[in-house]
C-alpha positions as CSV (number, residue, x, y, z in Angstrom):
1,X,-15.6,-14.9,12.3
2,X,-14.9,-17.4,15.0
3,X,-11.2,-17.4,14.0
4,X,-11.0,-13.6,14.5
5,X,-12.7,-13.8,17.9
6,X,-10.3,-16.5,19.0
7,X,-7.3,-14.5,17.9
8,X,-8.5,-11.5,19.8
9,X,-9.1,-13.6,22.9
10,X,-5.6,-15.0,22.7
11,X,-4.0,-11.6,22.2
12,X,-5.8,-10.1,25.1
13,X,-4.6,-13.0,27.4
14,X,-1.0,-12.5,26.1
15,X,-0.9,-8.8,27.1
16,X,-2.3,-9.4,30.6
17,X,0.9,-9.2,32.6
18,X,2.1,-6.1,30.7
19,X,-1.1,-4.2,31.5
20,X,-0.8,-5.1,35.2
21,X,2.3,-2.9,35.7
22,X,1.8,0.0,38.1
23,X,2.2,3.6,37.0
24,X,4.4,5.5,37.7
25,X,7.2,3.1,38.5
26,X,10.0,5.7,38.5
27,X,10.2,9.2,40.1
28,X,8.3,11.9,38.2
29,X,10.3,15.1,37.2
30,X,8.5,18.4,36.8
31,X,10.6,20.9,34.9
32,X,9.9,24.6,35.8
33,X,11.4,26.9,33.2
34,X,11.2,30.0,35.4
35,X,13.4,31.4,38.2
36,X,13.6,29.4,41.4
37,X,11.5,30.8,44.2
38,X,9.0,32.4,41.9
39,X,5.3,31.8,41.6
40,X,5.6,29.0,39.0
41,X,8.3,27.2,41.2
42,X,6.1,27.4,44.3
43,X,3.0,26.2,42.5
44,X,4.9,23.3,40.9
45,X,6.3,22.3,44.4
46,X,2.8,22.4,45.9
47,X,1.3,20.4,43.0
48,X,4.3,18.0,43.2
49,X,3.7,17.3,46.9
50,X,0.0,16.5,46.2
51,X,0.9,14.2,43.3
52,X,3.5,12.5,45.5
53,X,0.8,11.8,48.1
54,X,-1.7,10.6,45.6
55,X,0.5,8.4,43.6
56,X,2.8,7.2,46.3
57,X,5.8,8.0,44.1
58,X,8.5,10.6,44.5
59,X,8.0,13.9,42.5
60,X,11.1,16.0,41.8
61,X,10.7,19.6,40.8
62,X,13.6,21.0,38.8
63,X,14.1,24.6,38.0
64,X,15.9,25.4,34.7
65,X,15.5,29.0,33.9
66,X,15.5,29.4,30.1
67,X,14.9,32.6,28.2
68,X,11.2,33.2,27.5
69,X,10.3,29.8,29.1
70,X,12.0,27.8,26.3
71,X,13.7,24.6,27.3
72,X,15.8,22.2,25.3
């Protein structure tokens, strides 16, 4: 029992630096599968601006119209 507790303690100390990374560390991309300038695009850009302010990270909205909102 003591051996298991000691192993858990050592493992938790070993993962400390990895858990301290900030999220997100790269720009966030939002893919809008409807036509540019439409309601979905405008909503995504408004949400992206709010997320950018909240996270302090760039949010990029990309429009890629695909038939019936299907993207690859």
